[in-house]
GUKE-195832 format. One record per atom (N, C-alpha, C): x, y, z; atom name; residue in one letter. Coordinates in steps of 0.2 Angstrom, whole numbers, always signed. Layout:
N
PT      x      y      z  atomo  residuo
PT      X      Y      Z     CA        A
...
END
This chain:
84
PT      x      y      z  atomo  residuo
PT   -250   +199   -482      N        M
PT   -257   +199   -480     CA        M
PT   -259   +207   -480      C        M
PT   -255   +211   -477      N        I
PT   -256   +218   -477     CA        I
PT   -258   +221   -484      C        I
PT   -254   +219   -489      N        K
PT   -255   +221   -495     CA        K
PT   -262   +219   -498      C        K
PT   -264   +213   -496      N        L
PT   -270   +211   -499     CA        L
PT   -276   +214   -496      C        L
PT   -276   +215   -490      N        V
PT   -281   +219   -486     CA        V
PT   -281   +226   -487      C        V
PT   -275   +229   -487      N        G
PT   -274   +236   -487     CA        G
PT   -273   +239   -480      C        G
PT   -268   +243   -480      N        I
PT   -266   +246   -474     CA        I
PT   -272   +250   -470      C        I
PT   -276   +253   -473      N        K
PT   -282   +257   -470     CA        K
PT   -286   +252   -467      C        K
PT   -288   +247   -470      N        R
PT   -293   +242   -468     CA        R
PT   -289   +238   -462      C        R
PT   -283   +237   -462      N        F
PT   -280   +233   -457     CA        F
PT   -279   +238   -451      C        F
PT   -278   +244   -451      N        V
PT   -278   +249   -446     CA        V
PT   -285   +249   -443      C        V
PT   -290   +250   -447      N        V
PT   -297   +250   -444     CA        V
PT   -299   +244   -441      C        V
PT   -298   +238   -443      N        V
PT   -299   +232   -440     CA        V
PT   -295   +231   -433      C        V
PT   -289   +233   -433      N        S
PT   -285   +233   -427     CA        S
PT   -288   +238   -422      C        S
PT   -290   +244   -424      N        L
PT   -293   +249   -420     CA        L
PT   -299   +246   -417      C        L
PT   -303   +243   -421      N        L
PT   -310   +240   -418     CA        L
PT   -308   +235   -413      C        L
PT   -303   +231   -415      N        L
PT   -301   +225   -410     CA        L
PT   -299   +228   -404      C        L
PT   -295   +233   -404      N        A
PT   -292   +236   -398     CA        A
PT   -298   +239   -394      C        A
PT   -303   +242   -397      N        I
PT   -308   +245   -393     CA        I
PT   -312   +240   -390      C        I
PT   -314   +234   -394      N        N
PT   -317   +228   -391     CA        N
PT   -314   +225   -385      C        N
PT   -307   +225   -386      N        L
PT   -303   +222   -380     CA        L
PT   -303   +226   -374      C        L
PT   -303   +233   -375      N        A
PT   -303   +238   -370     CA        A
PT   -310   +237   -366      C        A
PT   -315   +237   -370      N        A
PT   -322   +236   -367     CA        A
PT   -323   +230   -363      C        A
PT   -320   +224   -365      N        V
PT   -320   +218   -362     CA        V
PT   -316   +218   -355      C        V
PT   -310   +222   -356      N        A
PT   -306   +222   -350     CA        A
PT   -310   +227   -345      C        A
PT   -313   +232   -347      N        V
PT   -317   +236   -342     CA        V
PT   -322   +232   -339      C        V
PT   -326   +228   -343      N        Y
PT   -331   +224   -340     CA        Y
PT   -329   +219   -335      C        Y
PT   -324   +216   -336      N        F
PT   -321   +210   -332     CA        F
PT   -317   +213   -326      C        F
PT   -314   +219   -326      N        F
PT   -310   +221   -321     CA        F
PT   -314   +226   -317      C        F
PT   -319   +229   -319      N        S
PT   -323   +235   -316     CA        S
PT   -330   +233   -314      C        S
PT   -334   +232   -320      N        I
PT   -341   +231   -319     CA        I
PT   -343   +224   -316      C        I
PT   -340   +219   -318      N        D
PT   -342   +212   -316     CA        D
PT   -340   +212   -308      C        D
PT   -335   +214   -305      N        P
PT   -334   +213   -298     CA        P
PT   -339   +217   -294      C        P
PT   -340   +223   -297      N        E
PT   -345   +227   -293     CA        E
PT   -352   +224   -293      C        E
PT   -354   +221   -299      N        L
PT   -360   +217   -300     CA        L
PT   -361   +211   -295      C        L
PT   -355   +208   -295      N        Q
PT   -355   +202   -290     CA        Q
PT   -356   +204   -283      C        Q
PT   -352   +210   -281      N        E
PT   -353   +212   -274     CA        E
PT   -360   +215   -273      C        E
PT   -363   +218   -277      N        A
PT   -370   +220   -277     CA        A
PT   -375   +214   -276      C        A
PT   -374   +209   -280      N        Q
PT   -378   +203   -279     CA        Q
PT   -377   +200   -272      C        Q
PT   -371   +200   -270      N        G
PT   -370   +197   -263     CA        G
PT   -373   +201   -258      C        G
PT   -373   +208   -258      N        Q
PT   -376   +212   -254     CA        Q
PT   -384   +211   -254      C        Q
PT   -386   +210   -260      N        L
PT   -394   +209   -261     CA        L
PT   -396   +203   -258      C        L
PT   -392   +197   -259      N        A
PT   -393   +191   -255     CA        A
PT   -393   +191   -248      C        A
PT   -388   +195   -245      N        A
PT   -388   +196   -238     CA        A
PT   -394   +200   -235      C        A
PT   -396   +205   -239      N        L
PT   -402   +209   -237     CA        L
PT   -408   +205   -237      C        L
PT   -409   +201   -242      N        N
PT   -415   +196   -243     CA        N
PT   -415   +191   -237      C        N
PT   -409   +189   -235      N        G
PT   -409   +185   -229     CA        G
PT   -411   +188   -223      C        G
PT   -409   +194   -222      N        E
PT   -411   +198   -216     CA        E
PT   -418   +200   -216      C        E
PT   -421   +201   -222      N        I
PT   -428   +202   -223     CA        I
PT   -432   +196   -221      C        I
PT   -430   +190   -223      N        S
PT   -433   +184   -222     CA        S
PT   -433   +183   -214      C        S
PT   -427   +184   -211      N        E
PT   -426   +183   -204     CA        E
PT   -431   +187   -200      C        E
PT   -432   +194   -202      N        L
PT   -436   +198   -199     CA        L
PT   -443   +197   -200      C        L
PT   -445   +194   -205      N        Q
PT   -452   +192   -207     CA        Q
PT   -454   +186   -202      C        Q
PT   -449   +181   -201      N        T
PT   -450   +176   -197     CA        T
PT   -451   +178   -189      C        T
PT   -447   +183   -187      N        K
PT   -447   +186   -181     CA        K
PT   -454   +189   -180      C        K
PT   -456   +193   -185      N        N
PT   -462   +197   -185     CA        N
PT   -468   +192   -184      C        N
PT   -468   +186   -188      N        A
PT   -473   +181   -187     CA        A
PT   -474   +178   -180      C        A
PT   -468   +177   -177      N        A
PT   -467   +174   -171     CA        A
PT   -470   +179   -165      C        A
PT   -469   +185   -166      N        I
PT   -471   +190   -162     CA        I
PT   -479   +191   -162      C        I
PT   -481   +191   -168      N        K
PT   -489   +191   -169     CA        K
PT   -492   +185   -166      C        K
PT   -489   +179   -166      N        Q
PT   -492   +173   -163     CA        Q
PT   -492   +174   -155      C        Q
PT   -486   +177   -153      N        D
PT   -486   +178   -146     CA        D
PT   -491   +183   -143      C        D
PT   -492   +188   -147      N        I
PT   -497   +193   -145     CA        I
PT   -504   +190   -145      C        I
PT   -506   +185   -150      N        E
PT   -512   +182   -150     CA        E
PT   -513   +177   -144      C        E
PT   -507   +174   -143      N        F
PT   -508   +169   -137     CA        F
PT   -509   +173   -131      C        F
PT   -506   +179   -130      N        L
PT   -507   +183   -124     CA        L
PT   -514   +186   -124      C        L
PT   -517   +188   -130      N        K
PT   -524   +190   -130     CA        K
PT   -529   +185   -128      C        K
PT   -527   +179   -130      N        E
PT   -532   +173   -128     CA        E
PT   -531   +171   -120      C        E
PT   -525   +172   -117      N        N
PT   -524   +170   -111     CA        N
PT   -525   +175   -105      C        N
PT   -525   +182   -107      N        I
PT   -526   +187   -102     CA        I
PT   -533   +186    -98      C        I
PT   -538   +185   -101      N        P
PT   -544   +184    -98     CA        P
PT   -544   +178    -93      C        P
PT   -540   +172    -95      N        K
PT   -540   +167    -90     CA        K
PT   -535   +168    -84      C        K
PT   -530   +172    -85      N        Y
PT   -526   +175    -80     CA        Y
PT   -530   +179    -75      C        Y
PT   -533   +184    -78      N        N
PT   -537   +188    -74     CA        N
PT   -543   +184    -70      C        N
PT   -545   +179    -72      N        A
PT   -550   +175    -69     CA        A
PT   -547   +171    -63      C        A
PT   -541   +168    -64      N        L
PT   -537   +165    -59     CA        L
PT   -535   +170    -54      C        L
PT   -533   +176    -56      N        R
PT   -531   +181    -51     CA        R
PT   -537   +183    -46      C        R
PT   -543   +184    -50      N        D
PT   -549   +186    -46     CA        D
PT   -551   +181    -41      C        D
PT   -550   +174    -43      N        N
PT   -552   +169    -38     CA        N
PT   -547   +167    -33      C        N
PT   -541   +171    -33      N        G
PT   -536   +171    -27     CA        G
PT   -531   +165    -28      C        G
PT   -530   +163    -34      N        F
PT   -525   +158    -36     CA        F
PT   -518   +160    -34      C        F
PT   -517   +166    -35      N        F
PT   -510   +169    -34     CA        F
PT   -509   +172    -28      C        F
PT   -514   +172    -23      N        S
PT   -513   +175    -17     CA        S
PT   -509   +170    -12      C        S
PT   -506   +173     -7      N        E
PT   -502   +169     -3     CA        E
PT   -506   +165     +2      C        E
END
């Protein structure tokens, strides 16, 4: 087969195959694990962001509740509801 294809062509094809195999090895052993780790970190950060948004919404609700009830509290206090 080497005589049919020629030594130069065989060497060039083998060299290109070796380069492709090296590129695939670099991807699977270096780039892909780092990509998976980065995606995991991104998912964790998105979870934290979602949790903080939920807490922020709850705090806003609490603030609105307090704003609505402070006048009622002041009225009860002024009428002597909390005095001994």
